C-alpha positions in Angstrom: 0.0 0.0 0.0 1.4 3.4 -1.0 1.9 6.3 1.4 -0.8 8.3 -0.4 -3.2 5.4 0.0 -2.4 5.0 3.7 -2.9 8.7 4.3 -6.2 8.6 2.4 -7.4 5.6 4.4 -6.4 7.2 7.7 -8.2 10.5 6.8 -11.3 8.5 5.8 -11.2 6.6 9.1 -10.8 9.9 11.0 -13.7 11.4 9.2 -15.9 8.4 10.0 -15.0 8.6 13.6 -15.8 12.3 13.7 -19.1 11.7 11.9 -20.0 9.1 14.5 -19.8 11.6 17.3 -23.0 13.2 18.6 -23.6 16.8 17.5 -23.0 18.1 21.1 -19.6 16.3 21.3 -18.5 17.6 18.0 -19.4 21.2 18.9 -17.3 20.8 22.2 -14.4 19.5 20.2 -14.7 22.4 17.8 -14.8 24.9 20.7 -11.5 23.5 22.1 -10.0 23.4 18.6 -10.8 27.1 18.3 -9.1 27.7 21.7 -6.0 25.7 20.7 -5.8 27.6 17.3 -5.9 31.0 19.0 -3.3 30.0 21.6 -1.1 28.5 18.9 -1.3 31.7 16.8 -0.5 33.7 19.9 2.6 31.5 20.7 3.8 32.0 17.1 3.2 35.7 17.0 4.2 36.7 20.5 6.9 34.8 22.5 5.7 33.9 26.0 2.0 34.2 25.1 1.4 30.5 25.8 3.6 30.4 28.9 2.1 29.3 32.2 2.2 32.8 33.7 0.3 34.2 30.7 -2.1 31.3 30.5 -2.9 31.6 34.3 -3.6 35.3 33.9 -5.9 34.6 30.9 -7.7 31.8 32.8 -8.4 34.1 35.8 -9.9 36.8 33.5 -11.8 34.1 31.6 -13.3 32.9 34.8 -15.4 36.1 35.2 -16.8 35.5 31.7 -17.3 31.9 32.7 -19.5 32.8 35.6 -21.9 35.0 33.7 -21.8 32.6 30.7 -22.9 29.8 33.0 -26.1 31.6 33.8 -26.6 32.8 30.2 -26.1 29.3 28.9 -28.8 27.9 31.3 -31.5 30.2 29.9 -30.3 29.9 26.3 -30.7 26.1 26.6 -34.5 26.7 27.0 -34.5 29.2 24.1 -34.4 32.3 26.4 -31.9 35.0 27.0 -30.8 37.2 30.0 -30.2 40.8 29.1 -30.2 41.9 32.8 -26.7 40.5 33.5 -24.8 43.8 33.3 -26.7 45.6 36.1 -27.4 42.5 38.2 -23.7 42.1 38.3 -23.2 45.8 39.0 -25.9 45.9 41.7 -24.5 42.8 43.4 -21.0 44.5 43.4 -22.4 47.7 45.0 -24.3 45.8 47.6 -21.3 43.6 48.4 -19.0 46.6 48.9 -21.6 48.6 50.8 -22.5 45.7 53.1 -18.9 44.5 53.6 -17.3 47.8 54.4 -13.9 46.2 53.9 -14.2 44.2 57.1 -13.3 40.5 57.0 -15.9 39.8 59.7 -18.7 41.1 57.5 -17.6 39.1 54.5 -20.1 36.2 54.8 -23.0 38.6 55.3 -21.9 40.7 52.4 -21.5 37.8 50.0 -24.9 36.3 51.1 -26.6 39.6 50.6 -25.1 40.2 47.1 -26.0 36.7 46.0 -29.6 37.2 47.3 -29.8 40.3 45.1 -28.9 38.3 42.1 -31.3 35.5 43.0 -34.1 38.0 43.6 -33.7 39.7 40.2 -33.3 36.3 38.5 -36.5 35.1 40.2 -38.4 38.1 39.0 -37.1 37.5 35.5 -38.2 33.9 35.6 -41.7 34.7 37.0 -42.2 37.3 34.3 -41.2 35.0 31.5 -42.8 31.8 32.8 -46.0 33.0 34.5 -46.8 36.3 32.9 -45.7 35.3 29.4 -43.5 38.4 28.9 -40.9 37.8 26.2 -37.5 37.1 27.7 -35.9 40.0 25.8 -38.5 42.5 27.1 -38.5 41.2 30.7 -34.8 41.0 31.2 -34.0 44.2 29.5 -36.7 46.0 31.6 -35.2 44.7 34.8 -31.8 45.6 33.6 -33.0 49.2 33.3 -34.7 49.1 36.7 -31.5 47.8 38.4 -29.5 50.4 36.6 -31.8 53.2 37.8 -31.7 51.8 41.4 -27.9 51.6 41.3 -27.5 55.1 40.0 -29.9 56.4 42.6 -28.3 54.7 45.5 -24.8 55.6 44.5 -25.7 59.2 43.5 -24.4 58.4 40.0 -20.8 58.4 41.1 -18.1 55.9 40.5 -16.5 54.7 43.7 -12.9 55.8 43.4 -12.3 55.0 47.1 -13.8 51.5 47.2 -10.5 49.7 47.3 -10.8 49.7 51.1 -14.2 48.0 50.7 -12.8 44.8 49.3 -11.4 42.7 52.2 -7.7 42.0 51.7 -8.1 38.2 52.3 -10.7 37.9 49.6 -8.6 39.9 47.2 -5.6 37.6 47.7 -7.9 34.6 47.2 -9.4 35.9 43.9 -6.1 36.9 42.5 -4.6 33.5 43.2 -5.5 29.9 42.2 -8.6 29.9 44.4 -10.4 31.8 41.7 -9.6 29.0 39.2 -10.8 26.4 41.8 -14.1 28.4 42.2 -14.5 28.4 38.4 -13.8 24.6 38.4 -16.5 24.2 41.1 -19.0 26.1 39.0 -18.1 24.0 36.0 -18.6 20.8 37.9 -21.9 22.0 39.4 -23.4 23.0 36.0 -22.2 19.9 34.3 -23.5 17.6 37.0 -26.8 19.5 37.1 -27.4 19.2 33.3 -25.9 15.7 32.7 -26.6 13.6 35.8 -29.9 14.9 37.2 -33.6 14.7 36.3 -33.7 18.4 36.3 -31.0 18.5 33.6 -33.1 16.2 31.4 -36.1 18.5 31.9 -33.9 21.5 30.8 -33.0 19.9 27.5 -36.6 18.7 27.0 -37.9 22.2 27.4 -35.3 23.6 25.1 -36.1 21.1 22.4 -39.9 21.6 22.6 -41.7 23.4 25.5 -45.0 22.0 24.3 -43.9 18.4 24.1 -42.1 18.7 27.5 -45.3 20.1 29.1 -47.4 17.2 27.6 -44.8 14.8 29.0 -45.3 16.1 32.5 -42.2 18.4 32.7 -42.8 21.4 35.0 -41.9 23.9 32.3 -42.6 27.0 34.4 -40.7 25.8 37.4 -37.7 24.9 35.2 -37.8 28.3 33.6 -38.0 30.2 36.9 -35.1 28.1 38.4 -32.8 28.7 35.4 -33.4 32.5 35.4 -32.8 32.5 39.2 -29.5 30.7 38.7 -28.5 33.1 36.0 -29.0 36.0 38.5 -26.9 34.1 41.1 -24.0 33.6 38.7 -24.1 37.2 37.6 -23.9 38.2 41.3 -21.0 35.8 41.8 -19.2 37.5 38.9 -19.8 40.9 40.5 -18.4 39.8 43.9 -15.3 38.3 42.4 -14.7 41.3 40.1 -14.8 43.6 43.1 -12.4 41.4 44.9 -10.1 41.1 41.9 -10.0 44.8 41.1 -10.5 46.2 44.6 -13.4 48.4 43.8 -16.9 48.6 42.4 -17.8 51.1 39.7 -20.8 51.9 37.7 -20.7 50.2 34.4 -18.6 47.3 35.8 -20.9 44.7 34.2 -21.4 46.4 30.8 -18.9 44.3 28.8 -20.3 41.1 30.1 -23.6 41.0 28.3 -21.9 40.6 24.9 -19.2 38.4 26.2 -21.6 36.1 28.0 -23.6 35.5 24.8 -20.4 35.2 22.7 -18.9 32.6 25.1 -22.1 30.6 25.0 -22.3 30.6 21.2 -18.6 30.1 20.6 -18.8 27.3 23.1 -21.2 25.4 20.8 -24.5 26.1 22.6 -27.4 26.4 20.2 -28.9 29.9 20.5 -32.3 28.3 19.7 -32.1 26.0 22.8 -31.9 22.3 23.4 -28.2 21.7 22.6 -25.0 22.5 24.4 -22.8 21.8 27.4 -20.9 24.1 29.8 -17.7 22.2 29.0 -17.8 23.9 25.6 -18.6 27.3 27.2 -15.4 27.1 29.2 -13.5 26.8 26.0 -15.5 29.7 24.5 -14.6 31.9 27.5 -10.9 31.2 27.2 -11.0 31.8 23.4 -12.5 35.2 23.8 -9.9 36.3 26.4 -7.1 34.8 24.3 -8.2 36.8 21.3 -8.3 40.1 23.2 -5.0 39.4 24.9 -3.2 38.6 21.6 -4.5 41.7 20.0 -3.4 43.8 23.0 0.0 42.2 22.9 0.4 43.2 19.3 -0.7 46.7 20.2 -3.6 46.7 17.8 -5.7 49.9 18.2 -9.0 49.5 20.1 -11.1 50.0 16.9 -9.0 47.3 15.2 -9.3 45.0 18.1 -13.1 45.3 18.0 -13.2 44.6 14.3 -10.9 41.6 14.4 -12.6 40.2 17.5 -16.0 40.3 15.8 -14.6 38.7 12.6 -12.9 35.9 14.4 -16.1 35.1 16.3 -18.1 35.2 13.1 -15.6 32.8 11.4 -15.9 30.3 14.3 -19.7 30.5 14.1 -19.6 30.1 10.3 -17.6 26.9 10.8 -20.2 25.6 13.3 -23.0 26.5 11.0 -21.5 24.6 8.1 -21.1 21.5 10.2 -24.8 21.7 11.4 -25.8 21.7 7.7 -24.2 18.3 7.4 -25.7 16.8 10.5 
């Protein structure tokens, strides 16, 4: 057998193996392939880009996207969307700094209160979508505006330039170290187990594939919807807490970048925006990919407008690749 024939046979075998994978598995592989491609490009274009110190820094930054993307993915899986993430995150950050006052002894109380704010807003989102029949875009965007107004009113419309003292030093050291990555790993395990190994997870995918069929099969569609939006609020609040701890201060507009990034990480991670398909394992890769792209462009000193253009083009290229594969499924 010639070398060309062997190569052709091996390629055909590899293609058959790829075709035998489930659509979800293929999308996860594509998500990690995209991450690897960006990291490889970075290593070739900028020495030290793929070193451990650089990778660790990128993973820590990606974890913040990973938190908000966890909640966004949960609601996207049922065909919804959460546009309230920016100001839920912001409100939780403000509540955390205000309640904590920089005192380690008040830390548990401040964290619990901030998470409750996120859960309360998420609960309202879920009730509005599931029980009142308000479209998710309208409901979540409306609450985002309400939370923005409340935050501006309570803070007097000022950024908190002196909030560094409000973030307890022990928490700052934890978030800036490996504990932040362990927390992200814990979130990943929680979401993966919830969706893959529980009855609730099966209900989520059932609702995402067909709410009507799920309802007729006895799935509590409304309860599932409310729970997922509540979790989205909690994850947004968690991101707000850790961002304050990482940066040392809360500021108005802290959560603004995370609406687009949460959606982008979900879609780049292989989750169907129409619902019913996707895993958080892929979203982890999507989060890292987004941060790696931005880091590489910053390292090459690309102007901000150029970074935005290239960032968008790369995401579109990845999604185009996914779309072509779905046409063949």
